[in-house]
Structures are given as C-alpha cells and as structure tokens.
C-alpha angles and dihedrals in degrees: 000000000000090000093055116096116201116204122183098192107197130175090245110024136020116220108198129176148131124280111258095028119113099223135035116264093220134019105184136153116276090224147075126236136193120202123223091242096051142060094204124095114230121212136217108303094020087071087061095058114124091224098054117099109216097179108143090349121171113243131203123189127188088211127066123180086346097304129108109247102162114045093173092055091048093050088051093054093046091050089054093048094045094047105035105025110028093025094209138144107237092199086065097042144075121221131221108198135183124217132186122265116270091019112184119246091236091057092045089055090049090053091049091052090052094049100045103023101036100032103018094219113184096231140002132208117184123195137165118250098246093060092052096044089051091051092047095051090043091056092047089056106030093169097041136101097273092057093044097046097031088212133108142154111234114201107196117190104190140165100286106009144022118226129195102199124180111213122199124179092351093306128108113236097226095185091062097043113120124197131210115198094224130093141141095296091056093049089051091053093049090052090049090054094048096046093044092050093045107034122356136348108264099152089126095047101090095150092044096049091047089061092045087053095049095045103042110020123097140161115263116224089198113030101180092050090049095048086053089051093046092059093058117104130236120350094349086074101085093183100054111110132158126231117199115217119223115260095200091237116061093020135014100196132057119251143180113268090216114020092202097055097079086056098058094085091061086080089076091059117023109027138073114243095251091053089048095052090048093050088047091053087053095049089050091052088052093052092051091052093051090051094049094046093045130214124287096204126036109230099165095110094044104055145061136208131234129204125146089006088079095070102021094067095057087042086074088078093057107033107018089157089064090060097049098270114131098218141088124269127245094271093055090044090057091046090055095049094049091047090053091063126075114286093242088066096051098086093049094044092052087053098044108052114152120195121207139160132069096278090063090066096075108117114268091010093130094042093052091046 
C-alpha cells in the first residue's frame, strides 16, 4: 500500500501519511500564517518551528465552519505537504481523503478538480470520518462488541463542530446525526475573551491561545467544588498557574512560568490525602527556594494568570446554556442521536461510544462524559 496516500483533512489539522503505516507521517495545521515581522506566508509545519514568533500573526484557513471556502489555498497547502513532508509523487499514487458530513456537491466538485487536475492522482476514495473511525476501532478489536454488532456511535469533537454519528455496518446513519455548534475554535475564542477581560488583551493571539488551551485546560468533575477552590488566595488555589508571553527577543514562544503548577489540581482526583499533603509541602519548599534565590529575569509585565478559566472553557461542551449559549450540551446531543435510531440499536450504541477529535484530549473528558 506504499502508493496509497491517506489524508485526514480537518478544519484545524491535516493528518497525512502512507497507507499501511500505523501512524501519520505529518500532523500539521491546515492553515497559513504571516508574522508581523515578515511579509512571507508560512505554511503548515512551518508554523510549528520553534524559531518563529507568531505574536499577533495573521492566519488564513481554507475551511470555515467545517466547509471548504478557499480551494486555491487548500491546493497550496496540499502541494507543500505532498512535496516536503510526504515526499510522494501524486501521479503514481492513489488518495484516500476524508470530507465533512453533509458536504455540499459544489465543494465535492472543487475537491475532485484539485485531486485530478492539480495533482493528477491515479484514483480517489472519499469517506466521512465516522465510518473510518468505526472501521479502525473494529479492526483493533476484531472479537469485540464493535465487530459483532457492527454498530457504534462516533462522537467527533472537531475544529468547528461536534457531531454524534451512529454508524451501522460501516455506513453513517445520516438521518440520526446530531450536530453541536461547538468545537476547538469556539473554545479558543472563549478563552481569549476571558483572558482579555480579566488580564491582558489577547484577542488577536489565536496561535498563542491555542497553545494555552492545550497546555492548561482540563474538564472538571465537580464544577461547584472547583469554583470554590478557584476563589481561594495563594497556595490554597490549586488551579492558579502563570503563563509567560513571548517577548520576541529572548523567547519567541509562550511558556509556563512553573511547569509543575498545572499539575497541582490532580491531587483532587488521583491522589490519596497523605500523598497530597506531602506533595504540597514539597511545592511550598520549592516556592521558598525560588524566593530565596531570586529571579534572574523580571517577567511580571509579560505574563498572565489563569484560575477557573482552565475548566470553565471546556465546560462549554457540557453545559453551554450556563454560559449563555442556547443549545444542548454534548451529553444531550449523544442522547438525541441514539434516540433517533431504531430501538433495537439503543443498547449497543450506549455500549459502543467512540470519542475522536482534538477536544476529547482534555484531561478527564471521557470520565466526565
């Protein structure tokens, strides 16, 4: 299968590789960016370079709200991926491509033109993500419930939307698919609003706030308790952590002031009380040493703190109505999708829920759901 190219073309990330290999060769942003200090647009993996300062960078994406709106930009990004990352010859390869659910015919024709006219692939197979995710999970457990029942519910928390899609005999039941108008992009925008209102204006820092979200946010298993803890001052606040902004001179990327701070809250979930007390004493001793040694660089004017924002942002997925959004949460979305199917499928669907998408990678997401 070395001549089969697999392209999971998401709104936020592109996962590209060669058929038959276990892992993707490249996982890169499906976007272009231009730093303030440059007139050159950077593509895909170039945005991940540690030497690039993306402070207030301008971003261009071929997708908006899960639909392809700029085929020329998408073609340029694919050309960069095929030539520089995969190093393949499209004329001698076939392509397996994913597309969003309910894709418009005009967009499908645009993709066909890119694949056959711009790159001259030998063959093309297009599939929706839930069907492929179901097949992949069934192949991992050939004697499990998925393979026997040939039925599952795939919950895809993507860049723009979240879909709950029942899959039966390798086909997505489109009539039962339910969509939640929340995804990774909405969570990043909400985090930008919270931080900009409470600390420093970061509304133009999309790339930076994506990094903050991925490093610091988590799903709370007890929101009222965690809100109470987040109000406490000093070391009693287990959620407080500090993120240092890039200054464009000594460091071009943001980073955590103390890498151990984001892990302190885990004592609420995973550790015994005695172990927590011991770790807390160690943290106190570490803070005392830092104060006695002094700080070599004054970063006070170039940083911001986070407390309850860390778990209130992912909370949008579960209780959007509490945050002013007039729609159901992900649990209700799943329930509606299951109830739209035949009653005989309900027991199997409840036992065969598959989570996929970057938003599901928040700590404790699956446990809360």
